[in-house]
C-alpha positions in Angstrom: 5.9 -2.5 119.6 4.2 -5.4 117.9 7.1 -7.5 116.5 4.9 -9.6 114.2 3.3 -6.5 112.7 6.7 -4.8 112.2 8.0 -7.9 110.5 5.0 -8.1 108.2 5.3 -4.3 107.4 9.0 -4.8 106.5 8.3 -7.8 104.3 5.6 -5.9 102.5 7.9 -3.0 101.9 10.7 -5.3 100.6 8.2 -7.1 98.3 6.9 -3.9 96.9 10.5 -2.7 96.2 11.3 -6.0 94.5 8.2 -5.8 92.3 9.0 -2.2 91.4 12.5 -3.2 90.4 11.3 -6.0 88.2 8.8 -3.7 86.5 11.4 -1.0 85.9 13.8 -3.6 84.4 11.1 -4.8 82.0 10.3 -1.2 80.9 14.0 -0.5 80.2 14.4 -3.8 78.2 11.2 -3.0 76.2 12.5 0.5 75.4 15.8 -0.9 74.3 14.0 -3.3 71.9 12.0 -0.4 70.5 15.1 1.6 69.9 16.7 -1.4 68.1 13.6 -1.9 65.9 13.4 1.8 65.0 17.1 1.8 64.1 16.6 -1.2 61.9 18.9 -3.4 64.0 18.2 -6.7 65.7 18.8 -6.9 69.5 22.0 -8.6 70.4 20.2 -11.5 72.1 17.7 -12.0 69.2 19.8 -12.6 66.1 17.8 -13.6 63.1 18.2 -17.3 62.4 18.8 -18.7 58.9 16.1 -20.9 57.4 16.6 -24.5 58.5 18.2 -26.9 56.0 15.7 -29.3 54.3 16.2 -32.9 55.3 16.6 -35.1 52.2 17.1 -38.9 52.3 19.6 -40.7 50.0 19.0 -44.4 49.4 22.0 -45.9 47.5 24.2 -49.0 47.7 27.5 -47.8 49.3 28.8 -51.4 50.0 28.4 -54.6 48.1 28.7 -55.7 44.5 27.0 -52.7 43.0 28.4 -50.0 45.3 30.2 -48.5 42.3 26.9 -46.9 41.1 25.8 -45.8 44.5 29.1 -44.2 45.4 29.1 -42.2 42.1 25.5 -41.0 42.8 26.4 -40.0 46.3 29.4 -38.1 45.0 27.2 -36.2 42.6 24.7 -35.5 45.4 27.4 -34.3 47.7 28.9 -32.0 45.1 25.5 -30.5 44.3 25.0 -29.9 48.0 28.3 -28.0 48.2 27.3 -25.9 45.2 24.0 -25.1 46.9 25.7 -24.1 50.2 27.8 -21.6 48.2 24.9 -20.1 46.3 21.9 -18.0 47.0 19.6 -20.1 44.8 17.3 -22.9 45.9 17.0 -24.3 49.4 19.9 -25.6 51.4 19.7 -29.4 51.9 20.7 -31.7 54.7 21.4 -35.0 53.0 21.0 -38.1 55.1 22.6 -41.2 53.3 21.5 -44.7 53.9 23.3 -47.8 52.5 20.8 -50.2 50.9 23.5 -52.7 49.7 21.1 -53.1 46.8 18.9 -55.2 49.1 15.1 -54.6 49.0 14.7 -55.5 52.7 17.5 -53.2 53.8 16.1 -50.5 51.6 12.6 -50.7 53.1 14.0 -50.4 56.6 16.1 -47.4 55.6 13.2 -45.7 53.9 11.0 -46.1 57.0 13.8 -44.6 59.2 14.2 -41.7 56.9 10.5 -40.9 56.8 9.6 -41.6 60.5 12.7 -40.6 62.4 14.4 -38.0 60.0 11.1 -36.6 58.6 12.6 -36.1 55.2 10.7 -34.1 52.6 12.0 -36.3 49.7 14.3 -39.3 49.1 16.8 -39.6 46.3 17.0 -43.2 45.2 17.0 -46.0 45.0 19.5 -47.5 42.5 18.5 -51.1 42.0 15.0 -51.3 40.5 14.0 -54.0 43.0 14.8 -51.7 45.9 12.9 -48.8 44.3 9.8 -51.0 43.7 10.0 -52.2 47.3 10.2 -48.7 48.7 7.6 -47.2 46.5 4.5 -48.4 48.5 6.0 -46.9 51.6 6.7 -43.4 50.1 3.3 -43.5 48.5 1.5 -44.2 51.8 3.6 -41.6 53.5 3.2 -39.1 50.7 7.0 -38.4 50.4 8.6 -37.9 47.0 11.0 -40.6 45.8 13.3 -39.5 42.9 15.5 -42.3 41.5 18.6 -41.3 39.5 19.2 -44.9 38.3 16.3 -47.3 38.4 14.9 -48.2 35.0 12.4 -51.1 35.3 9.2 -50.3 33.3 7.2 -51.3 36.4 8.3 -48.1 38.1 6.1 -46.2 35.8 3.1 -47.5 37.7 4.7 -47.3 41.2 2.8 -44.3 42.4 2.0 -40.6 42.3 5.0 -39.6 44.4 7.6 -41.8 42.5 9.8 -40.1 39.9 13.0 -40.9 38.1 15.4 -38.6 36.2 16.9 -41.7 34.6 15.1 -43.2 31.5 13.0 -46.3 31.7 14.0 -49.6 30.1 11.1 -49.2 27.8 13.3 -46.6 26.0 16.7 -48.1 26.5 15.6 -51.7 25.6 13.8 -50.5 22.5 16.7 -48.4 21.3 19.1 -51.3 21.9 17.0 -53.7 19.9 16.7 -51.2 17.0 20.4 -50.7 17.1 21.0 -54.5 16.8 18.7 -54.7 13.8 20.3 -51.7 12.2 23.6 -53.7 12.2 21.9 -56.6 10.4 22.1 -58.7 13.6 19.0 -60.8 13.1 19.8 -63.7 15.5 20.1 -62.8 19.1 20.8 -64.6 22.4 19.5 -62.9 25.6 21.3 -63.5 28.9 20.2 -61.2 31.8 20.3 -61.0 35.6 17.3 -62.4 37.4 15.9 -59.2 39.0 13.5 -56.4 38.1 16.2 -54.6 36.2 17.2 -57.6 34.1 13.7 -59.0 33.4 12.4 -55.5 32.5 15.0 -55.1 29.8 14.7 -58.6 28.6 11.0 -58.2 28.0 11.4 -54.9 26.1 14.4 -56.0 24.0 12.8 -59.3 23.0 9.5 -57.8 22.1 11.1 -55.0 20.0 13.7 -57.3 18.4 11.1 -59.8 17.2 8.7 -57.0 16.2 11.5 -55.7 13.9 12.0 -59.1 12.3 14.7 -60.5 14.5 14.7 -64.0 16.1 15.6 -64.8 19.7 17.6 -68.1 19.6 18.2 -68.4 23.3 16.8 -66.6 26.3 18.1 -67.2 29.9 18.3 -65.7 33.3 21.1 -65.9 35.8 21.2 -65.2 39.6 23.2 -62.5 41.0 26.4 -63.6 42.7 27.3 -66.6 40.5 30.7 -66.5 38.7 30.7 -69.5 36.3 28.8 -68.8 33.1 30.5 -71.4 30.9 27.5 -73.8 30.6 25.0 -71.2 29.4 27.6 -69.8 27.0 28.2 -73.2 25.5 24.4 -73.3 24.8 24.7 -69.8 23.2 27.7 -71.0 21.0 25.6 -74.0 19.7 22.9 -71.6 18.4 25.4 -69.3 16.6 23.7 -65.9 17.2 24.8 -62.7 15.6 24.7 -60.8 18.9 24.4 -61.7 22.6 22.4 -59.1 24.6 23.6 -59.2 28.2 22.3 -57.3 31.3 23.7 -57.2 34.8 26.4 -55.4 36.7 30.0 -54.7 35.9 31.8 -57.6 37.6 29.4 -60.2 36.1 29.3 -58.6 32.6 33.1 -58.7 32.2 33.2 -62.3 33.4 30.4 -63.4 31.1 32.2 -62.1 28.0 35.6 -63.4 29.0 34.2 -66.9 29.7 32.1 -66.8 26.5 35.2 -66.1 24.4 37.0 -69.0 26.3 34.3 -71.5 25.2 34.3 -70.2 21.6 31.4 -67.7 21.3 32.1 -65.5 18.3 29.0 -63.3 18.4 29.1 -59.5 19.1 28.1 -58.5 22.7 25.6 -55.8 23.3 24.7 -54.4 26.8 23.3 -51.4 28.7 24.7 -48.6 30.7 25.7 -50.7 33.7 28.5 -52.0 31.4 30.3 -48.7 32.0 31.9 -49.9 35.3 35.6 -50.2 36.0 34.9 -53.8 37.2 33.8 -54.7 33.7 37.3 -54.0 32.4 39.0 -55.6 35.4 37.1 -58.9 35.1 36.8 -59.0 31.3 40.2 -57.9 30.3 40.9 -57.8 26.6 37.8 -59.9 25.9 35.5 -56.9 26.3 37.2 -54.9 23.5 34.6 -53.9 21.0 31.6 -54.7 23.2 28.9 -52.1 22.6 26.4 -50.7 25.2 23.7 -48.1 25.4 23.8 -45.1 27.7 21.8 -41.9 28.4 23.7 -39.0 26.9 26.2 -37.5 29.4 29.3 -36.0 27.7 32.1 -35.0 30.2 33.8 -33.3 27.3 30.8 -31.1 26.6 31.4 -27.4 26.0 28.2 -26.5 27.8 29.2 -24.2 30.6 27.1 -25.9 33.3 28.4 -29.3 32.4 32.0 -28.1 32.1 31.8 -26.5 35.6 30.3 -29.7 37.0 33.1 -31.8 35.5 35.8 -29.4 36.8 34.4 -29.4 40.3 34.0 -33.1 40.4 37.5 -33.8 39.2 38.9 -31.4 41.8 37.0 -33.0 44.6 37.0 -36.7 43.8 40.1 -36.9 41.5 38.3 -38.7 38.8 36.0 -38.0 35.8 32.3 -38.1 36.6 30.2 -40.8 35.0 26.6 -40.9 34.0 25.6 -41.9 37.6 27.3 -39.0 39.2 25.6 -36.6 36.7 22.1 -38.0 37.5 22.7 -37.8 41.2 23.9 -34.2 40.9 20.8 -33.2 38.9 18.5 -35.1 41.3 19.4 -33.0 44.3 19.3 -29.7 42.3 15.8 -30.6 41.1 14.6 -31.1 44.7 16.3 -27.9 45.9 14.7 -25.9 43.1 11.3 -27.4 43.9 11.8 -26.4 47.5 13.0 -22.9 46.6 9.9 -22.2 44.6 7.3 -23.7 46.8 6.5 -24.2 50.5 8.7 -27.4 50.3 6.1 -29.8 51.5 6.3 -33.3 49.8 3.0 -32.5 47.9 4.4 -29.2 46.6 7.7 -30.9 45.5 5.6 -33.5 43.7 3.5 -30.9 41.9 6.5 -28.8 41.0 8.3 -31.8 39.4 5.2 -32.7 37.3 5.0 -29.1 36.0 8.7 -28.9 35.2 9.5 -28.5 31.5 12.9 -28.8 29.8 15.0 -28.3 32.9 18.6 -28.0 31.8 20.8 -30.4 33.9 24.2 -31.8 33.3 22.6 -35.2 32.4 20.4 -33.5 29.8 17.1 -31.8 29.7 14.5 -33.0 32.2 10.7 -33.1 31.7 8.6 -35.6 33.7 5.5 -37.1 32.2 2.3 -38.1 34.0 4.0 -41.3 35.2 6.9 -39.5 36.8 9.2 -40.8 33.9 11.7 -38.8 32.1 12.5 -39.0 28.4 16.1 -38.7 27.4 18.0 -39.7 24.2 20.3 -42.7 24.2 23.7 -43.0 22.6 26.0 -46.0 22.1 29.4 -46.6 23.6 32.1 -49.1 23.1 35.5 -50.3 24.6 38.6 -49.2 22.7 42.1 -50.0 24.1 40.6 -50.6 27.6 38.6 -47.4 27.7 34.9 -46.5 27.4 34.5 -44.4 24.3 31.6 -43.1 22.2 30.8 -45.4 19.3 31.5 -44.0 15.8 28.7 -45.3 13.6 
């Protein structure tokens, strides 16, 4: 017997049997799949996957002097994401937060990371106008939507085709505040604002509208963020005897400005903007801030509107405090992006186009319609401090 031939014959036989077994196994598996398909059931090893969550960036200050606003916005965004996870409407979001510390340089780095590494479809933010303006060229080049729930500088209107905000521009708030001052027969005004894009934007609008309405600006000064002694400029204000002092900044500084102004003898009324509504204003200003007036986009936590009431109830249950205007705008911002994704293919360009086409979208922060600049128009109301609490002003 030829041993080599016998071995080759045996190997060939074994190989054929092995090949036949593989073919039979494949046919059985294929038949099983066909049975599953005909019965309308998915095979056990081929369970249908849910659509992936959409990656969305969040650029807000979570630490630093203006973290109050960023934390409130993040709370609103997180709550909206929870609501989306429980519902069948819109697309589910995976929110990726980045702490900007209200620093443009940090904001730029964070935006680049969100776009390049996380491949986000849109970014909610920023808060400080200076950060939003620094990030805008990056999102514009990358064609990623940026939707700010807080930035108000008029310059943002020209920041690009992918830049939106559901918070009104200073062009509106500054003009409304100037008109309010004139309506109170306050014809002499001192202006004292923080030296950044937010402050200088409001300064420009307020002064223009106040003078156009017949008022006179008697002093106009800027201050740098981080300083804590405002007595010298307030002495200058006292010497000019204005009817009203228009101040712009952030909570801690605003309270300190008014307290020190009263200490050096300034008797004028104080008028500010929505950033005044910050617990730090009350902490640093104490009783000196009683009666101060500030403008704010309309958000009424006591509203009987069912959507707003549900938002307030859920927010209180989760965060153990009443939501403010920042939380409301953050909440709406994520729902806007989710709705855009739920009604389109969710590319950045389709999100952009959907937002431009939106009309009278009913959010908890008011109705939202974006103009050709990506700006939203919302009414303004006036608030005041009564017995250490922020309250609507009775005219």
